[in-house]
MISE-841895 format. One record per atom (N, C-alpha, C): residue number from 0; atom name; x, y, z; residue in three letters. Coordinates in pm, whole numbers. Example, Ala and Ser with C-alpha at 12.3 -4.5 7.8 and 13.67 -1.06 7.14 Angstrom:
BEGIN
ATOM; 0; N; 1319; -569; 780; ALA;
ATOM; 0; CA; 1230; -450; 780; ALA;
ATOM; 0; C; 1320; -330; 780; ALA;
ATOM; 1; N; 1285; -225; 708; SER;
ATOM; 1; CA; 1367; -106; 714; SER;
ATOM; 1; C; 1290; 3; 787; SER;
//
This chain:
BEGIN
ATOM; 0; N; -999; 4634; -10419; MET;
ATOM; 0; CA; -859; 4628; -10379; MET;
ATOM; 0; C; -775; 4594; -10503; MET;
ATOM; 1; N; -667; 4664; -10520; THR;
ATOM; 1; CA; -586; 4644; -10639; THR;
ATOM; 1; C; -485; 4532; -10618; THR;
ATOM; 2; N; -426; 4488; -10729; ASN;
ATOM; 2; CA; -323; 4383; -10723; ASN;
ATOM; 2; C; -203; 4426; -10641; ASN;
ATOM; 3; N; -164; 4553; -10655; THR;
ATOM; 3; CA; -48; 4604; -10582; THR;
ATOM; 3; C; -69; 4594; -10432; THR;
ATOM; 4; N; -188; 4630; -10389; VAL;
ATOM; 4; CA; -220; 4627; -10247; VAL;
ATOM; 4; C; -214; 4485; -10194; VAL;
ATOM; 5; N; -281; 4392; -10263; THR;
ATOM; 5; CA; -281; 4254; -10216; THR;
ATOM; 5; C; -141; 4194; -10222; THR;
ATOM; 6; N; -62; 4234; -10319; LYS;
ATOM; 6; CA; 75; 4183; -10330; LYS;
ATOM; 6; C; 160; 4232; -10212; LYS;
ATOM; 7; N; 146; 4359; -10176; ILE;
ATOM; 7; CA; 220; 4413; -10062; ILE;
ATOM; 7; C; 179; 4341; -9934; ILE;
ATOM; 8; N; 47; 4321; -9917; GLU;
ATOM; 8; CA; -2; 4251; -9797; GLU;
ATOM; 8; C; 52; 4109; -9791; GLU;
ATOM; 9; N; 49; 4037; -9903; ALA;
ATOM; 9; CA; 98; 3899; -9906; ALA;
ATOM; 9; C; 247; 3895; -9877; ALA;
ATOM; 10; N; 322; 3986; -9939; ASN;
ATOM; 10; CA; 467; 3991; -9914; ASN;
ATOM; 10; C; 496; 4023; -9768; ASN;
ATOM; 11; N; 418; 4113; -9710; PHE;
ATOM; 11; CA; 435; 4147; -9569; PHE;
ATOM; 11; C; 410; 4023; -9483; PHE;
ATOM; 12; N; 304; 3951; -9513; GLY;
ATOM; 12; CA; 271; 3830; -9438; GLY;
ATOM; 12; C; 383; 3728; -9442; GLY;
ATOM; 13; N; 445; 3712; -9559; ARG;
ATOM; 13; CA; 557; 3617; -9573; ARG;
ATOM; 13; C; 683; 3669; -9506; ARG;
ATOM; 14; N; 694; 3800; -9489; SER;
ATOM; 14; CA; 817; 3859; -9435; SER;
ATOM; 14; C; 818; 3872; -9283; SER;
ATOM; 15; N; 713; 3827; -9216; LEU;
ATOM; 15; CA; 704; 3846; -9072; LEU;
ATOM; 15; C; 822; 3785; -8995; LEU;
ATOM; 16; N; 887; 3688; -9051; GLY;
ATOM; 16; CA; 1005; 3630; -8986; GLY;
ATOM; 16; C; 1132; 3709; -9011; GLY;
ATOM; 17; N; 1127; 3804; -9103; ASN;
ATOM; 17; CA; 1244; 3883; -9140; ASN;
ATOM; 17; C; 1211; 4030; -9118; ASN;
ATOM; 18; N; 1263; 4088; -9011; GLY;
ATOM; 18; CA; 1230; 4224; -8973; GLY;
ATOM; 18; C; 1269; 4329; -9077; GLY;
ATOM; 19; N; 1378; 4304; -9152; ALA;
ATOM; 19; CA; 1421; 4401; -9253; ALA;
ATOM; 19; C; 1320; 4406; -9368; ALA;
ATOM; 20; N; 1277; 4288; -9414; ASN;
ATOM; 20; CA; 1177; 4285; -9521; ASN;
ATOM; 20; C; 1041; 4335; -9472; ASN;
ATOM; 21; N; 1011; 4308; -9348; MET;
ATOM; 21; CA; 888; 4358; -9287; MET;
ATOM; 21; C; 883; 4511; -9297; MET;
ATOM; 22; N; 996; 4576; -9266; GLY;
ATOM; 22; CA; 1006; 4721; -9276; GLY;
ATOM; 22; C; 989; 4769; -9418; GLY;
ATOM; 23; N; 1047; 4694; -9511; LYS;
ATOM; 23; CA; 1039; 4730; -9654; LYS;
ATOM; 23; C; 893; 4732; -9701; LYS;
ATOM; 24; N; 817; 4629; -9666; TYR;
ATOM; 24; CA; 678; 4622; -9711; TYR;
ATOM; 24; C; 589; 4719; -9634; TYR;
ATOM; 25; N; 625; 4749; -9511; THR;
ATOM; 25; CA; 552; 4850; -9435; THR;
ATOM; 25; C; 570; 4987; -9501; THR;
ATOM; 26; N; 693; 5017; -9541; LEU;
ATOM; 26; CA; 719; 5143; -9611; LEU;
ATOM; 26; C; 639; 5149; -9741; LEU;
ATOM; 27; N; 638; 5040; -9817; GLU;
ATOM; 27; CA; 560; 5038; -9942; GLU;
ATOM; 27; C; 412; 5063; -9914; GLU;
ATOM; 28; N; 362; 5006; -9805; ALA;
ATOM; 28; CA; 221; 5027; -9769; ALA;
ATOM; 28; C; 195; 5174; -9738; ALA;
ATOM; 29; N; 284; 5235; -9661; PHE;
ATOM; 29; CA; 265; 5377; -9628; PHE;
ATOM; 29; C; 276; 5465; -9753; PHE;
ATOM; 30; N; 364; 5430; -9844; GLN;
ATOM; 30; CA; 375; 5507; -9968; GLN;
ATOM; 30; C; 246; 5495; -10049; GLN;
ATOM; 31; N; 183; 5378; -10046; THR;
ATOM; 31; CA; 55; 5359; -10114; THR;
ATOM; 31; C; -53; 5445; -10048; THR;
ATOM; 32; N; -52; 5451; -9915; VAL;
ATOM; 32; CA; -150; 5534; -9844; VAL;
ATOM; 32; C; -128; 5681; -9878; VAL;
ATOM; 33; N; -2; 5723; -9885; LEU;
ATOM; 33; CA; 27; 5863; -9922; LEU;
ATOM; 33; C; -27; 5895; -10061; LEU;
ATOM; 34; N; -14; 5800; -10152; GLU;
ATOM; 34; CA; -60; 5818; -10289; GLU;
ATOM; 34; C; -211; 5825; -10299; GLU;
ATOM; 35; N; -279; 5729; -10234; LYS;
ATOM; 35; CA; -423; 5711; -10254; LYS;
ATOM; 35; C; -511; 5759; -10140; LYS;
ATOM; 36; N; -450; 5791; -10023; ARG;
ATOM; 36; CA; -524; 5832; -9902; ARG;
ATOM; 36; C; -626; 5725; -9863; ARG;
ATOM; 37; N; -593; 5597; -9886; ASP;
ATOM; 37; CA; -678; 5485; -9850; ASP;
ATOM; 37; C; -600; 5396; -9755; ASP;
ATOM; 38; N; -650; 5379; -9633; THR;
ATOM; 38; CA; -577; 5305; -9530; THR;
ATOM; 38; C; -608; 5156; -9530; THR;
ATOM; 39; N; -680; 5108; -9630; THR;
ATOM; 39; CA; -715; 4966; -9637; THR;
ATOM; 39; C; -592; 4878; -9632; THR;
ATOM; 40; N; -486; 4917; -9697; ILE;
ATOM; 40; CA; -364; 4836; -9700; ILE;
ATOM; 40; C; -304; 4821; -9560; ILE;
ATOM; 41; N; -314; 4926; -9478; LEU;
ATOM; 41; CA; -260; 4918; -9342; LEU;
ATOM; 41; C; -343; 4820; -9259; LEU;
ATOM; 42; N; -473; 4819; -9280; ILE;
ATOM; 42; CA; -559; 4721; -9214; ILE;
ATOM; 42; C; -519; 4581; -9259; ILE;
ATOM; 43; N; -486; 4568; -9387; GLY;
ATOM; 43; CA; -440; 4439; -9440; GLY;
ATOM; 43; C; -313; 4391; -9371; GLY;
ATOM; 44; N; -219; 4483; -9345; LEU;
ATOM; 44; CA; -95; 4445; -9275; LEU;
ATOM; 44; C; -125; 4399; -9133; LEU;
ATOM; 45; N; -213; 4473; -9067; ILE;
ATOM; 45; CA; -251; 4435; -8930; ILE;
ATOM; 45; C; -318; 4297; -8931; ILE;
ATOM; 46; N; -404; 4273; -9029; ASN;
ATOM; 46; CA; -473; 4143; -9040; ASN;
ATOM; 46; C; -374; 4030; -9069; ASN;
ATOM; 47; N; -272; 4058; -9149; GLN;
ATOM; 47; CA; -170; 3956; -9176; GLN;
ATOM; 47; C; -99; 3917; -9046; GLN;
ATOM; 48; N; -67; 4017; -8965; ALA;
ATOM; 48; CA; -1; 3990; -8837; ALA;
ATOM; 48; C; -95; 3913; -8744; ALA;
ATOM; 49; N; -223; 3952; -8741; LYS;
ATOM; 49; CA; -321; 3881; -8657; LYS;
ATOM; 49; C; -336; 3736; -8701; LYS;
ATOM; 50; N; -340; 3716; -8834; LYS;
ATOM; 50; CA; -358; 3582; -8888; LYS;
ATOM; 50; C; -246; 3488; -8843; LYS;
ATOM; 51; N; -127; 3543; -8823; ARG;
ATOM; 51; CA; -12; 3463; -8782; ARG;
ATOM; 51; C; 16; 3475; -8631; ARG;
ATOM; 52; N; -79; 3531; -8559; ASP;
ATOM; 52; CA; -66; 3550; -8413; ASP;
ATOM; 52; C; 63; 3623; -8376; ASP;
ATOM; 53; N; 98; 3723; -8453; ASP;
ATOM; 53; CA; 221; 3801; -8429; ASP;
ATOM; 53; C; 182; 3937; -8369; ASP;
ATOM; 54; N; 164; 3939; -8237; THR;
ATOM; 54; CA; 119; 4062; -8171; THR;
ATOM; 54; C; 226; 4171; -8177; THR;
ATOM; 55; N; 354; 4132; -8180; LEU;
ATOM; 55; CA; 461; 4233; -8189; LEU;
ATOM; 55; C; 454; 4306; -8323; LEU;
ATOM; 56; N; 432; 4233; -8430; ALA;
ATOM; 56; CA; 421; 4296; -8562; ALA;
ATOM; 56; C; 297; 4385; -8569; ALA;
ATOM; 57; N; 188; 4337; -8510; GLU;
ATOM; 57; CA; 64; 4416; -8508; GLU;
ATOM; 57; C; 86; 4548; -8434; GLU;
ATOM; 58; N; 152; 4541; -8318; ARG;
ATOM; 58; CA; 180; 4663; -8242; ARG;
ATOM; 58; C; 275; 4755; -8318; ARG;
ATOM; 59; N; 373; 4696; -8387; ALA;
ATOM; 59; CA; 469; 4777; -8463; ALA;
ATOM; 59; C; 398; 4855; -8573; ALA;
ATOM; 60; N; 304; 4790; -8643; ILE;
ATOM; 60; CA; 229; 4858; -8750; ILE;
ATOM; 60; C; 144; 4970; -8690; ILE;
ATOM; 61; N; 74; 4940; -8582; LYS;
ATOM; 61; CA; -11; 5042; -8519; LYS;
ATOM; 61; C; 72; 5159; -8469; LYS;
ATOM; 62; N; 187; 5130; -8415; SER;
ATOM; 62; CA; 274; 5238; -8366; SER;
ATOM; 62; C; 324; 5323; -8483; SER;
ATOM; 63; N; 357; 5260; -8596; MET;
ATOM; 63; CA; 401; 5336; -8713; MET;
ATOM; 63; C; 287; 5423; -8766; MET;
ATOM; 64; N; 165; 5372; -8761; ILE;
ATOM; 64; CA; 50; 5452; -8805; ILE;
ATOM; 64; C; 39; 5576; -8718; ILE;
ATOM; 65; N; 55; 5559; -8587; ASN;
ATOM; 65; CA; 46; 5674; -8496; ASN;
ATOM; 65; C; 163; 5770; -8513; ASN;
ATOM; 66; N; 277; 5721; -8555; ILE;
ATOM; 66; CA; 392; 5809; -8578; ILE;
ATOM; 66; C; 373; 5888; -8707; ILE;
ATOM; 67; N; 332; 5819; -8813; VAL;
ATOM; 67; CA; 318; 5885; -8943; VAL;
ATOM; 67; C; 193; 5974; -8946; VAL;
ATOM; 68; N; 84; 5926; -8889; TYR;
ATOM; 68; CA; -40; 6003; -8884; TYR;
ATOM; 68; C; -77; 6026; -8738; TYR;
ATOM; 69; N; -15; 6125; -8677; GLU;
ATOM; 69; CA; -41; 6154; -8537; GLU;
ATOM; 69; C; -187; 6194; -8520; GLU;
ATOM; 70; N; -256; 6123; -8433; GLY;
ATOM; 70; CA; -398; 6149; -8412; GLY;
ATOM; 70; C; -489; 6057; -8490; GLY;
ATOM; 71; N; -432; 5957; -8559; ALA;
ATOM; 71; CA; -514; 5861; -8633; ALA;
ATOM; 71; C; -601; 5784; -8534; ALA;
ATOM; 72; N; -723; 5750; -8579; LYS;
ATOM; 72; CA; -816; 5678; -8493; LYS;
ATOM; 72; C; -843; 5539; -8551; LYS;
ATOM; 73; N; -845; 5441; -8462; PHE;
ATOM; 73; CA; -878; 5304; -8501; PHE;
ATOM; 73; C; -1023; 5278; -8460; PHE;
ATOM; 74; N; -1103; 5233; -8555; LYS;
ATOM; 74; CA; -1244; 5206; -8527; LYS;
ATOM; 74; C; -1279; 5066; -8574; LYS;
ATOM; 75; N; -1374; 5007; -8505; THR;
ATOM; 75; CA; -1430; 4880; -8549; THR;
ATOM; 75; C; -1577; 4906; -8578; THR;
ATOM; 76; N; -1617; 4876; -8702; GLU;
ATOM; 76; CA; -1755; 4900; -8742; GLU;
ATOM; 76; C; -1822; 4770; -8782; GLU;
ATOM; 77; N; -1953; 4768; -8768; LYS;
ATOM; 77; CA; -2031; 4650; -8804; LYS;
ATOM; 77; C; -2102; 4677; -8936; LYS;
ATOM; 78; N; -2088; 4584; -9030; ASN;
ATOM; 78; CA; -2157; 4594; -9158; ASN;
ATOM; 78; C; -2304; 4561; -9135; ASN;
ATOM; 79; N; -2393; 4651; -9171; LYS;
ATOM; 79; CA; -2536; 4634; -9143; LYS;
ATOM; 79; C; -2596; 4518; -9221; LYS;
ATOM; 80; N; -2545; 4492; -9340; LYS;
ATOM; 80; CA; -2601; 4384; -9423; LYS;
ATOM; 80; C; -2553; 4246; -9377; LYS;
ATOM; 81; N; -2422; 4233; -9356; THR;
ATOM; 81; CA; -2365; 4101; -9324; THR;
ATOM; 81; C; -2354; 4076; -9174; THR;
ATOM; 82; N; -2350; 4180; -9096; GLY;
ATOM; 82; CA; -2336; 4164; -8952; GLY;
ATOM; 82; C; -2191; 4145; -8907; GLY;
ATOM; 83; N; -2099; 4139; -9002; LYS;
ATOM; 83; CA; -1957; 4120; -8968; LYS;
ATOM; 83; C; -1895; 4254; -8930; LYS;
ATOM; 84; N; -1795; 4247; -8843; THR;
ATOM; 84; CA; -1724; 4369; -8804; THR;
ATOM; 84; C; -1595; 4380; -8885; THR;
ATOM; 85; N; -1554; 4502; -8906; HIS;
ATOM; 85; CA; -1427; 4527; -8974; HIS;
ATOM; 85; C; -1360; 4649; -8912; HIS;
ATOM; 86; N; -1228; 4648; -8921; ALA;
ATOM; 86; CA; -1150; 4758; -8864; ALA;
ATOM; 86; C; -1136; 4869; -8965; ALA;
ATOM; 87; N; -1116; 4988; -8913; LYS;
ATOM; 87; CA; -1104; 5106; -8997; LYS;
ATOM; 87; C; -1002; 5200; -8932; LYS;
ATOM; 88; N; -921; 5265; -9013; ILE;
ATOM; 88; CA; -827; 5366; -8965; ILE;
ATOM; 88; C; -870; 5498; -9025; ILE;
ATOM; 89; N; -893; 5596; -8937; ILE;
ATOM; 89; CA; -940; 5726; -8985; ILE;
ATOM; 89; C; -824; 5826; -8978; ILE;
ATOM; 90; N; -786; 5877; -9097; ILE;
ATOM; 90; CA; -678; 5977; -9106; ILE;
ATOM; 90; C; -727; 6105; -9171; ILE;
ATOM; 91; N; -859; 6116; -9185; LYS;
ATOM; 91; CA; -916; 6232; -9252; LYS;
ATOM; 91; C; -872; 6361; -9182; LYS;
ATOM; 92; N; -820; 6453; -9259; GLY;
ATOM; 92; CA; -776; 6581; -9206; GLY;
ATOM; 92; C; -636; 6579; -9147; GLY;
ATOM; 93; N; -574; 6461; -9141; LEU;
ATOM; 93; CA; -439; 6451; -9085; LEU;
ATOM; 93; C; -336; 6454; -9198; LEU;
ATOM; 94; N; -227; 6520; -9169; LYS;
ATOM; 94; CA; -118; 6526; -9266; LYS;
ATOM; 94; C; -11; 6426; -9225; LYS;
ATOM; 95; N; 44; 6357; -9323; ALA;
ATOM; 95; CA; 149; 6258; -9295; ALA;
ATOM; 95; C; 276; 6327; -9249; ALA;
ATOM; 96; N; 344; 6265; -9157; ASN;
ATOM; 96; CA; 471; 6315; -9107; ASN;
ATOM; 96; C; 579; 6275; -9206; ASN;
ATOM; 97; N; 618; 6368; -9291; GLU;
ATOM; 97; CA; 717; 6340; -9396; GLU;
ATOM; 97; C; 852; 6300; -9337; GLU;
ATOM; 98; N; 886; 6355; -9222; LYS;
ATOM; 98; CA; 1012; 6322; -9158; LYS;
ATOM; 98; C; 1014; 6174; -9117; LYS;
ATOM; 99; N; 901; 6124; -9066; ALA;
ATOM; 99; CA; 891; 5984; -9027; ALA;
ATOM; 99; C; 905; 5893; -9149; ALA;
ATOM; 100; N; 845; 5932; -9260; ILE;
ATOM; 100; CA; 856; 5854; -9384; ILE;
ATOM; 100; C; 1002; 5851; -9429; ILE;
ATOM; 101; N; 1070; 5966; -9421; ALA;
ATOM; 101; CA; 1211; 5973; -9461; ALA;
ATOM; 101; C; 1297; 5885; -9370; ALA;
ATOM; 102; N; 1268; 5884; -9242; ILE;
ATOM; 102; CA; 1343; 5798; -9148; ILE;
ATOM; 102; C; 1319; 5652; -9184; ILE;
ATOM; 103; N; 1192; 5617; -9215; MET;
ATOM; 103; CA; 1161; 5480; -9256; MET;
ATOM; 103; C; 1239; 5441; -9381; MET;
ATOM; 104; N; 1245; 5533; -9478; GLU;
ATOM; 104; CA; 1319; 5504; -9602; GLU;
ATOM; 104; C; 1467; 5477; -9571; GLU;
ATOM; 105; N; 1525; 5557; -9483; ASP;
ATOM; 105; CA; 1666; 5537; -9446; ASP;
ATOM; 105; C; 1686; 5402; -9376; ASP;
ATOM; 106; N; 1595; 5366; -9288; LEU;
ATOM; 106; CA; 1605; 5240; -9216; LEU;
ATOM; 106; C; 1593; 5122; -9310; LEU;
ATOM; 107; N; 1501; 5132; -9406; VAL;
ATOM; 107; CA; 1483; 5024; -9504; VAL;
ATOM; 107; C; 1606; 5012; -9592; VAL;
ATOM; 108; N; 1660; 5126; -9632; GLU;
ATOM; 108; CA; 1781; 5126; -9716; GLU;
ATOM; 108; C; 1898; 5062; -9642; GLU;
ATOM; 109; N; 1908; 5087; -9512; ALA;
ATOM; 109; CA; 2015; 5030; -9430; ALA;
ATOM; 109; C; 1984; 4887; -9386; ALA;
ATOM; 110; N; 1867; 4834; -9425; LYS;
ATOM; 110; CA; 1822; 4699; -9391; LYS;
ATOM; 110; C; 1817; 4675; -9241; LYS;
ATOM; 111; N; 1764; 4776; -9168; ILE;
ATOM; 111; CA; 1745; 4765; -9024; ILE;
ATOM; 111; C; 1614; 4691; -8998; ILE;
ATOM; 112; N; 1617; 4599; -8903; SER;
ATOM; 112; CA; 1499; 4519; -8870; SER;
ATOM; 112; C; 1393; 4604; -8801; SER;
ATOM; 113; N; 1270; 4588; -8847; MET;
ATOM; 113; CA; 1159; 4660; -8787; MET;
ATOM; 113; C; 1131; 4609; -8646; MET;
ATOM; 114; N; 1179; 4491; -8616; ARG;
ATOM; 114; CA; 1159; 4431; -8484; ARG;
ATOM; 114; C; 1266; 4474; -8384; ARG;
ATOM; 115; N; 1373; 4534; -8431; GLY;
ATOM; 115; CA; 1485; 4566; -8344; GLY;
ATOM; 115; C; 1476; 4700; -8275; GLY;
ATOM; 116; N; 1567; 4720; -8183; SER;
ATOM; 116; CA; 1568; 4844; -8104; SER;
ATOM; 116; C; 1613; 4964; -8188; SER;
ATOM; 117; N; 1696; 4942; -8290; LYS;
ATOM; 117; CA; 1743; 5053; -8373; LYS;
ATOM; 117; C; 1626; 5119; -8446; LYS;
ATOM; 118; N; 1531; 5038; -8491; TRP;
ATOM; 118; CA; 1413; 5091; -8560; TRP;
ATOM; 118; C; 1334; 5179; -8463; TRP;
ATOM; 119; N; 1309; 5128; -8345; LYS;
ATOM; 119; CA; 1231; 5201; -8246; LYS;
ATOM; 119; C; 1302; 5330; -8203; LYS;
ATOM; 120; N; 1433; 5322; -8181; GLU;
ATOM; 120; CA; 1511; 5438; -8137; GLU;
ATOM; 120; C; 1513; 5548; -8243; GLU;
ATOM; 121; N; 1501; 5510; -8368; ALA;
ATOM; 121; CA; 1503; 5609; -8476; ALA;
ATOM; 121; C; 1383; 5704; -8468; ALA;
ATOM; 122; N; 1275; 5658; -8406; PHE;
ATOM; 122; CA; 1153; 5738; -8400; PHE;
ATOM; 122; C; 1130; 5803; -8264; PHE;
ATOM; 123; N; 1213; 5773; -8166; THR;
ATOM; 123; CA; 1196; 5835; -8035; THR;
ATOM; 123; C; 1281; 5961; -8027; THR;
ATOM; 124; N; 1227; 6061; -7965; THR;
ATOM; 124; CA; 1301; 6186; -7950; THR;
ATOM; 124; C; 1379; 6181; -7819; THR;
ATOM; 125; N; 1498; 6229; -7826; LYS;
ATOM; 125; CA; 1583; 6233; -7708; LYS;
ATOM; 125; C; 1572; 6371; -7646; LYS;
ATOM; 126; N; 1542; 6374; -7518; THR;
ATOM; 126; CA; 1532; 6502; -7449; THR;
ATOM; 126; C; 1666; 6536; -7386; THR;
ATOM; 127; N; 1699; 6662; -7390; VAL;
ATOM; 127; CA; 1823; 6709; -7330; VAL;
ATOM; 127; C; 1794; 6741; -7184; VAL;
ATOM; 128; N; 1872; 6677; -7099; LYS;
ATOM; 128; CA; 1851; 6696; -6956; LYS;
ATOM; 128; C; 1914; 6828; -6913; LYS;
ATOM; 129; N; 1835; 6909; -6846; LYS;
ATOM; 129; CA; 1886; 7036; -6796; LYS;
ATOM; 129; C; 1943; 7013; -6657; LYS;
ATOM; 130; N; 2055; 7077; -6631; SER;
ATOM; 130; CA; 2115; 7062; -6499; SER;
ATOM; 130; C; 2040; 7151; -6399; SER;
ATOM; 131; N; 2040; 7103; -6277; ALA;
ATOM; 131; CA; 1974; 7179; -6170; ALA;
ATOM; 131; C; 2058; 7303; -6138; ALA;
ATOM; 132; N; 1995; 7408; -6090; PRO;
ATOM; 132; CA; 2072; 7528; -6054; PRO;
ATOM; 132; C; 2167; 7495; -5938; PRO;
ATOM; 133; N; 2277; 7564; -5935; LEU;
ATOM; 133; CA; 2379; 7541; -5833; LEU;
ATOM; 133; C; 2326; 7581; -5695; LEU;
ATOM; 134; N; 2338; 7487; -5604; ASN;
ATOM; 134; CA; 2302; 7514; -5465; ASN;
ATOM; 134; C; 2431; 7555; -5394; ASN;
ATOM; 135; N; 2453; 7683; -5381; VAL;
ATOM; 135; CA; 2579; 7737; -5328; VAL;
ATOM; 135; C; 2605; 7688; -5186; VAL;
ATOM; 136; N; 2504; 7690; -5103; LYS;
ATOM; 136; CA; 2520; 7648; -4964; LYS;
ATOM; 136; C; 2568; 7502; -4956; LYS;
ATOM; 137; N; 2504; 7416; -5032; SER;
ATOM; 137; CA; 2542; 7274; -5033; SER;
ATOM; 137; C; 2684; 7256; -5087; SER;
ATOM; 138; N; 2719; 7332; -5192; PHE;
ATOM; 138; CA; 2852; 7322; -5251; PHE;
ATOM; 138; C; 2960; 7363; -5150; PHE;
ATOM; 139; N; 2933; 7472; -5076; ILE;
ATOM; 139; CA; 3029; 7518; -4975; ILE;
ATOM; 139; C; 3045; 7412; -4866; ILE;
ATOM; 140; N; 2933; 7352; -4824; GLU;
ATOM; 140; CA; 2940; 7248; -4721; GLU;
ATOM; 140; C; 3021; 7129; -4770; GLU;
ATOM; 141; N; 3003; 7091; -4895; THR;
ATOM; 141; CA; 3078; 6979; -4953; THR;
ATOM; 141; C; 3227; 7011; -4958; THR;
ATOM; 142; N; 3258; 7132; -5003; CYS;
ATOM; 142; CA; 3398; 7171; -5016; CYS;
ATOM; 142; C; 3467; 7183; -4879; CYS;
ATOM; 143; N; 3392; 7225; -4779; SER;
ATOM; 143; CA; 3454; 7244; -4647; SER;
ATOM; 143; C; 3494; 7110; -4585; SER;
ATOM; 144; N; 3440; 7001; -4633; LYS;
ATOM; 144; CA; 3474; 6868; -4581; LYS;
ATOM; 144; C; 3595; 6807; -4652; LYS;
ATOM; 145; N; 3648; 6875; -4751; ARG;
ATOM; 145; CA; 3759; 6821; -4831; ARG;
ATOM; 145; C; 3893; 6877; -4784; ARG;
ATOM; 146; N; 3998; 6802; -4817; SER;
ATOM; 146; CA; 4133; 6848; -4784; SER;
ATOM; 146; C; 4177; 6950; -4888; SER;
ATOM; 147; N; 4286; 7020; -4859; ILE;
ATOM; 147; CA; 4340; 7121; -4951; ILE;
ATOM; 147; C; 4378; 7055; -5084; ILE;
ATOM; 148; N; 4441; 6937; -5078; ASP;
ATOM; 148; CA; 4482; 6868; -5201; ASP;
ATOM; 148; C; 4361; 6831; -5288; ASP;
ATOM; 149; N; 4255; 6784; -5222; GLU;
ATOM; 149; CA; 4134; 6750; -5297; GLU;
ATOM; 149; C; 4071; 6874; -5359; GLU;
ATOM; 150; N; 4070; 6984; -5287; LEU;
ATOM; 150; CA; 4014; 7109; -5340; LEU;
ATOM; 150; C; 4094; 7159; -5459; LEU;
ATOM; 151; N; 4229; 7147; -5452; LYS;
ATOM; 151; CA; 4313; 7189; -5566; LYS;
ATOM; 151; C; 4285; 7101; -5688; LYS;
ATOM; 152; N; 4264; 6971; -5666; GLU;
ATOM; 152; CA; 4233; 6879; -5776; GLU;
ATOM; 152; C; 4096; 6914; -5835; GLU;
ATOM; 153; N; 3999; 6944; -5749; MET;
ATOM; 153; CA; 3866; 6985; -5795; MET;
ATOM; 153; C; 3874; 7113; -5876; MET;
ATOM; 154; N; 3960; 7205; -5833; GLN;
ATOM; 154; CA; 3978; 7332; -5903; GLN;
ATOM; 154; C; 4031; 7308; -6044; GLN;
ATOM; 155; N; 4128; 7216; -6057; LYS;
ATOM; 155; CA; 4182; 7183; -6190; LYS;
ATOM; 155; C; 4073; 7125; -6280; LYS;
ATOM; 156; N; 3993; 7038; -6222; ILE;
ATOM; 156; CA; 3887; 6974; -6299; ILE;
ATOM; 156; C; 3784; 7077; -6344; ILE;
ATOM; 157; N; 3748; 7168; -6258; ILE;
ATOM; 157; CA; 3650; 7272; -6292; ILE;
ATOM; 157; C; 3705; 7362; -6402; ILE;
ATOM; 158; N; 3834; 7400; -6394; LYS;
ATOM; 158; CA; 3894; 7484; -6498; LYS;
ATOM; 158; C; 3895; 7411; -6632; LYS;
ATOM; 159; N; 3930; 7282; -6631; ALA;
ATOM; 159; CA; 3933; 7203; -6755; ALA;
ATOM; 159; C; 3793; 7190; -6814; ALA;
ATOM; 160; N; 3694; 7171; -6729; THR;
ATOM; 160; CA; 3556; 7158; -6775; THR;
ATOM; 160; C; 3509; 7288; -6840; THR;
ATOM; 161; N; 3541; 7400; -6778; ILE;
ATOM; 161; CA; 3502; 7531; -6833; ILE;
ATOM; 161; C; 3567; 7550; -6970; ILE;
ATOM; 162; N; 3694; 7517; -6981; LYS;
ATOM; 162; CA; 3766; 7532; -7108; LYS;
ATOM; 162; C; 3704; 7445; -7217; LYS;
ATOM; 163; N; 3672; 7320; -7183; HIS;
ATOM; 163; CA; 3615; 7229; -7281; HIS;
ATOM; 163; C; 3473; 7267; -7319; HIS;
ATOM; 164; N; 3396; 7315; -7225; GLN;
ATOM; 164; CA; 3259; 7356; -7257; GLN;
ATOM; 164; C; 3258; 7478; -7347; GLN;
ATOM; 165; N; 3353; 7566; -7328; GLU;
ATOM; 165; CA; 3363; 7683; -7417; GLU;
ATOM; 165; C; 3397; 7640; -7559; GLU;
ATOM; 166; N; 3468; 7528; -7572; ASN;
ATOM; 166; CA; 3505; 7476; -7704; ASN;
ATOM; 166; C; 3409; 7366; -7751; ASN;
ATOM; 167; N; 3299; 7344; -7676; ASN;
ATOM; 167; CA; 3200; 7240; -7708; ASN;
ATOM; 167; C; 3260; 7102; -7721; ASN;
ATOM; 168; N; 3344; 7065; -7626; VAL;
ATOM; 168; CA; 3408; 6935; -7625; VAL;
ATOM; 168; C; 3361; 6860; -7500; VAL;
ATOM; 169; N; 3337; 6731; -7515; VAL;
ATOM; 169; CA; 3296; 6650; -7402; VAL;
ATOM; 169; C; 3420; 6620; -7317; VAL;
ATOM; 170; N; 3406; 6637; -7187; VAL;
ATOM; 170; CA; 3518; 6618; -7095; VAL;
ATOM; 170; C; 3521; 6473; -7049; VAL;
ATOM; 171; N; 3641; 6414; -7054; GLU;
ATOM; 171; CA; 3658; 6281; -7000; GLU;
ATOM; 171; C; 3722; 6295; -6864; GLU;
ATOM; 172; N; 3671; 6217; -6768; LEU;
ATOM; 172; CA; 3722; 6225; -6634; LEU;
ATOM; 172; C; 3862; 6165; -6625; LEU;
ATOM; 173; N; 3949; 6226; -6543; PRO;
ATOM; 173; CA; 4082; 6168; -6524; PRO;
ATOM; 173; C; 4070; 6038; -6444; PRO;
ATOM; 174; N; 4176; 5958; -6446; ASN;
ATOM; 174; CA; 4176; 5832; -6375; ASN;
ATOM; 174; C; 4175; 5850; -6224; ASN;
ATOM; 175; N; 4230; 5961; -6174; LYS;
ATOM; 175; CA; 4234; 5988; -6030; LYS;
ATOM; 175; C; 4095; 6022; -5980; LYS;
ATOM; 176; N; 4071; 5988; -5857; LYS;
ATOM; 176; CA; 3946; 6026; -5793; LYS;
ATOM; 176; C; 3955; 6171; -5748; LYS;
ATOM; 177; N; 3862; 6253; -5790; ALA;
ATOM; 177; CA; 3869; 6395; -5758; ALA;
ATOM; 177; C; 3800; 6425; -5626; ALA;
ATOM; 178; N; 3694; 6359; -5600; ALA;
ATOM; 178; CA; 3620; 6393; -5478; ALA;
ATOM; 178; C; 3595; 6272; -5393; ALA;
//
C-alpha cells in the first residue's frame, strides 16, 4: 500500500464528521482506482467507516462503488495462512462510469455534503411521467355535470394550455377554480 493511499484513507477517516470533505476524499479514492485499477483504497474507506461505527458512510461508499462500477461484486475471502477474512471488491471487466465521476467532481467543487440529499439526488435519474390516454367517455360524463359557465372557463384553460405547450412553457393555474 502506498503513502498516497494510506493518506487518503486517514483523511477520509478524519473527515467523517464533515460530509463535504468526505466527498472530496471519496473522489480522490475513486481517481486512484481509475489510475491503478486497484480497489484496496475503497476497502480502506469502508473499513474507516466501520472502525467509527458509521453505517451511513459505509453505505454511501458502497453505493458510490455501485454507481461508478455498475455490477461490482463485494466478496469476503479467508486467508488460508492466517485464517483471517478480508473484504474484496471485484471490478474486473467493468468500465468506470465517467459521467458519475464528473458529477462527483462537480459536487466536490461545489462543496456539497456526501451525507446530504443533494448528493444522492445528483445520481438518481428522474423519470418523465407519461400521461394516460384520454378517456373520452369519462371526459364527456364529467363535462355533462358542469354548468355552462364552468365549461366556458374550462375551454379557456384548455386553449391556454395548448398555446403554452406549443411554446414549451409551463402553465400556471389561474386563481379561480376551473372545475
